[in-house]
Steps between C-alpha positions, in 0.01 A plus 500: 500500500346164584453312173198306633329829589582643158363189326177532702466866405557418134241221512245736655585764240449249219161401642402867524619564144304205361184621674552852363540358148181294540305809607648719226418226248136522603496881503653525153255264326277797410782634284525170313833394644520141616758351734560127526565435866450124489733392220696223665735461205622857539663487842599840638339688214159630404354515152324828425277561199473876444381672182536177304861450607623230738780556749679274747611697802646426841297565814646845558470597132140375493408703807658814357346451156148439634522802733619715211226384262232539766619852583535619139231311309213482743162575335445775758820679394 
């Protein structure tokens, strides 16, 4: 596999993942969960405040966690 192609695909995936996290962060505000997506001092991680607890998670963990919380704790559920 061409490593330049793979690097391009990974960069596009990371951009997509960051956008998904931004949108999930907005969607989940109604539950009272807050995601710091602009914390420059926490490179490669997101800070999540959920139910009074704070977590530092990687991009993929953040995406999974927010999807899970949104699916299981949504006010309409």
